[in-house]
Every structure is written in C-alpha cells, then in structure tokens.
N, C-alpha and C positions, 0 to 999 in steps of 0.2 A: 901328854896326851890323855884326855879323859876317855875312859873305857867303860862302856855299859856293860856291867858284869851279868845282867840278866837277859840281854838280848840274844835271840837265836833259838832255834829248835832244840838244841841240846845244851843249852846254858844251864848252870854256869860252868859246868866241867870243861867244855871245850874253850870257853872264854878265858877261864883261868890258865889252862894249858897254853893257849896262844899267847897270853900276856907274859907268861914265864919265858917262853921262847924269845919273845921281843926283847925283853929286858936283858936277857943273857947274851943276845946277839949284838945288841947296840949299846955300848958303854955310855953313850951320852944321853940315852932316852930316859925320861922321867915320866911315870904314870900316875894319874889320879884315877883310882878305882872307884867306880860309882855303883854301890850295891850293898848288900847285907854285910855287916861287919865280920860275921863269922866266915863268910865266903872270902872275903878279902884277907882275913888273918891267915886263912889256909894257904893262899898264894904267897903272902909275905913270908910265912914260916918255911917255905921251900927254897928261899933265896939265901945267898950268903950275906954276911953283914954289910958289905959295901953296896950290894944291889938293894938291900932293904932301905937304904937312905935315899933311893931314887923313886920310892913308892909311897903315896899318900892315899887316904881313904876319905870318901864322902859317903856316909851311911844312908842308904835309901832302900826301902823294902818293897816298894810297889813297882810292878812291870806292866807295860802295855803288851797284852798277848798278841800273837800272830793273827788271831781271828778277831781282834777287837777293831772297832771303827777307828780311823786315824785320829778323830777328835778326842779320843781318850788321852792323846798326848798332851792336851790342854791341862790336865790335872797332874798332881804330883806322881812322878815316875822316875825311873832311872834315866830314860833318854832325855826327858825334860830337865832334870838336874844337871846332866852332862852338858846339854846346850847352855844352861844358865852359867856353868863353870867357864865356858868359852866366852860367853857374853860379858862376864864379870872380870875376865882377865886372870882366873885361876888356872886356866888351861889354854894351850895354843890351838888345840884341834880335838875333835872327838871321833870315836869309832864305835859303831854299833852294828850287831848282826841281828837286831830285832826288826819288828815290823817296818818295812820300807815306808809305808804311808804315815806311820806315826812319827819316824825319824824326819821325814821331809816336812811334815806339818810342824813339829816341834822346832826345827831349824829355821823354817820360814818365819814363824811367829816370833820366836825368841831372838833370832839374830837380825831379822829383816832381810829384805831382798834388794838386790841391785836395781839401779834405775833402768827401766826398760824391761825387766825380766819379771813377768807375773808368774810364770810357771818354771820353777827351777828344773834342772835336768841332771840325771845321773849318767855319768860318762865312764865307760870301760875302755881299757886298751887291750887289744887282742894281738898275740903274735901272728904275723902273716909272713908269707914267702918273701915279699920284697921289703918288709920292715913292719913296724907297729902300725895298727890301724886303730883309730879312736872311734868308738861306737857310741852314739847318743841319739835317743834316750833309751836307757835300758830298764825303765820302771818308775821314773819319777812323774811323768805326765802320760797317762794312758791314752787320753783323747785330745790331742792338741789340734789347733786349727793351723792354716798355712802361715799366718804371721808368727805363731810360736816356733814352728819348724825353721822358718827364716831366722829367727833370733837364736835358736839353737845352733844353726850353722855358724853364726859368729862365735858363739860359746866355744864350739868344738875346734874351730880354726885356731883361736887364741890358746886354747888349752893345748893342743898339739904342738904349737910353736914353743910354749912356755914350759910345759911339763916334760916334753919329749925332744925339744930342740929340733922340730921338724921345720925345714926351711920352705917357705912359700907352700903351705899345705894345699893339697887338692881335696875339694869338698864334693862329695856326691850324695844324692838323695836315693835311698833304697826303694827299688820298685821291682815289678815282675819282668821288666824289659828295659833295654837302654834307649829305644826309640822314643821320640817326643810324643806325649799323649798317652803313653802307657800307664797303667796302674788305675787305682781307684779314685774317687772324686778328690780325696785329700791330696794325693800324689800329683794329680793333674793341676790342682790349684797351687800346690806348693812349689812345683817346678818353676814357673816363672817368677814367684816370689823369691826364691833362692837365687835365681839368675840375676835379679835386680838389686839384692841387698849388697851393700859394700862390706867386704870381708877384710879383717885386719891381717897384720903380718905377711902381707904379699900373697895371702891365700887367693885362690880362684875356684869358681864353680865349674865342675866338669860335667854336670848333668845327672841323669839317671844312672844308677848302678844296680847290679844284682846281687844275690846272696853270696855267690862264690867270690865276688870281689872283696868281701870282708876277709875271706881266708887268704886270698892271693896278694891283695894290696898293691897290685899293678896300676889300677886306674884311680884310686882314691886313698888318701891318707886319713880322711875324716868321712864317716858315713852317718847321714842323719836319718832318723826314722821316728816314729811314735814310740812311746814307752812300752805299749803292749807288744808290738812286733819285735822291738829290740830286745825285750826280756825273753820272749819266746826263742828268738834266734840265738841269744847268749846260751841259754840252757840246752837248746839242741846241739851247739857246738861242744858243750860239756859232755853230753851224751855220746856224741860221736867219738870223742877222745876215749871215753871209757869203753866203748865198743871195740876200739882199735888197740886197746891194751894200755892206754895211758897218753898223757899229753906229749907233744914233741919235746925234744931235748931243750929247745929255746924257751919253753915255758908253755903252760896251758891257758885255757880260757880263765880270765880273772874271776875270782869270787869276792871281789870287793870293787866298788866304784866310788867315784868322787862326786859329791853334790855340788854342781855349779849353779850360781845364781843367788846364793845367800852369802851374807857377810861374815863368813868364817869358813875355816877348813873342816869340812865334814867328809867322812868316809863310811859308806854303808857296806857291810859285808853280807854275803849270801846268807840266807836264813839257815841253810843246811851246812854252814861253814864247818870245817874241821879246824883243829888247833893251828895247822900250818896256814890255813886261810886267814885265820883271825891275826896271826903274827904278821902275814903279808899285808893285811889291811892296816895294822898299826904302822908297819914300815912305810906304806904309801902315804899315810897322813903325815908322817915325819918328813918324808921326802918333799911333799907339797909345801908343808910350812917352812922348810929350810930354804926352798927355792923362792919363797915369797909368792907362790903361784896364784893364790886367791887374790891378793892385792893386785898383782900384775895384770891378771886376766880382767879384773874389774876395771882397772885404769884403761885397758885397751878398749873395753866396750864403751867407755865414756867418749872415745873418740870416733864411734860409729854411730850414725843416725839410726834412730828406731822409730818404728811406726807408732804413734801415740794412740791410735785406735786399735785396741787389742781384739783377738778373735772373739765373737760373740759368746763362745762356750767358755772362754778363759775367765772364770770367776775367782774369787779369793781361794786360797788353799784350804781345803777340808772345811767347806762352809758348815 
C-alpha cells in the first residue's frame, strides 16, 4: 500500500501513527511510505525488525495543501508520486488523507478512468440498522448531471455486491421526499434516468429515498447523490455520533472512502482523520485489493451500456 505521509490536516504525525497501527495489525501488509525520508525513518524506527522488512520509502518533500487548487496535483507531490507507484506496479493501492480534489485529479490523470466514467465517485459505507448502506458520491463530483448520477448508480450497485457481498442491491436516489417529482431540478431529471439504466448484480432501482433511509437501511442498500450533498450528509452523521457520545458499537461513520472509476485501488481518508482512521483506510485499501474489487467492478461496468453523450457540465477532471 502506498501511503501519502504528508496528506491531511495533522500530517505527518497522524499518518505515521496510523501506518504503525496498520503494520502491527496486519502481518501480511507491506507499505510504501511516500514522503520525507526523516518522517519515514521515524516510523520505521518504531517497528520491530520483522515489521521493518515490510516497509519501504519513496522520498518526496512536496505536498498539495488542503487549500491548493486540485491542478497542483499535476506537479511533483506526495500524492502524485503515490499514484505513479500504483501505475508503475510498485504498489497495489494508495491511501491519502490529503486534498480530495488533488487526490481525485492525480488518480484520474495518472491511472486513467474506466470506460463510460468521466466523473469518478467517492463511495463510503455506513453502518445502518438493517445492514451496511453504500453512499455515493461523498465528495468526488460536486456538481454532477443526471447521466453522471445514473452511472454512479451502476458503480454503487456493483461495489455493494463485490465489496460487501450484498445480494441484489436496492438502489435509491437521495431527495427531500419519496414521491415522484420531489426534489430540485437535478433530482427530478435524475429519477427517470436511474429508473431506465440497467443495473448489475441483480440490483434494482427503488426510487427516491430520504436522509433517514441512509441510517435505517430498510429501503435501500445503495444511496446515490451529488458529491456536495453526500459530503455534507456524511459529516453531519459524524457530528450526530459525537453529540450522542460516540458511534454505535457496530461502527461509526467512515472517515475513508474508495474512489471508483479509476484504474487502480485508491482510498481517500477524511482530511481531519485521526490515527485510527488512517489505519482503517489502509485496511480498507488492502481489503479491496485482496478481493480484486477494482477489477471486478470495472468488468461488471463493461457489461452495462452507458450513455455516450455525457452531461454538458461533465468536463475533464480539474481543467
């Protein structure tokens, strides 16, 4: 796993701590630390001799800041170097808690996008009363059009089946009511688009769902929305857990999400991630790679027709 040592609000300290936890927890895990040598050496020095043999370093000193424009990822940086490590076969997956826009841009440009996917999606899995609920997008594409949401429905259905073993996933579109015609212009346009798109893995579209359906999980296993709304919802759930004294015993809102639509396994951690969040992000990346999730989901998409005419607002990543 290639780990961006400088990504995140509190990097490199929390990333180093999270990487230490990951290596000590998973005896089969190997890390490629991408960042300053002195930071990597501090991490390696805290490991026992056997664990040290599972860690290598790629020295890079430049980072894309959280306030930088995503196009900064085109230049030399830790996240770009991590992407290239995956592209060139030196790593199987990458994990970064840095700028989401920079990570998505670097991955899309460095790894390439799947056929029929112009806008990659960040997908998070939340614990719900009835079982896990896959929520996408949670920050990859802030202003999608109906065709993009329809394609993301296909991505989400395939991911739920492959990564979480959900049988015949139920797919819903997040809105302000369940009745047909509810919602803003995007939701009203996307509803018939999702109803018409073929879904893989026996999935079916169940129509509009509301915010509480994400926490209950009774009506949908996959909830599709734009990246702006999805990100706000995800962080609101995190805040609700904090106000209630902590997440449920079954697990809290994830602070790591998988990037779907690029030719490689990429996991983006919350910018405010703590060490345990970074460790769980590394574990998620390892889980997805071991299951061959990226290749399997991509293959499933090849069997689903896509609209060759993209949404008008769907331009290249970070123009």
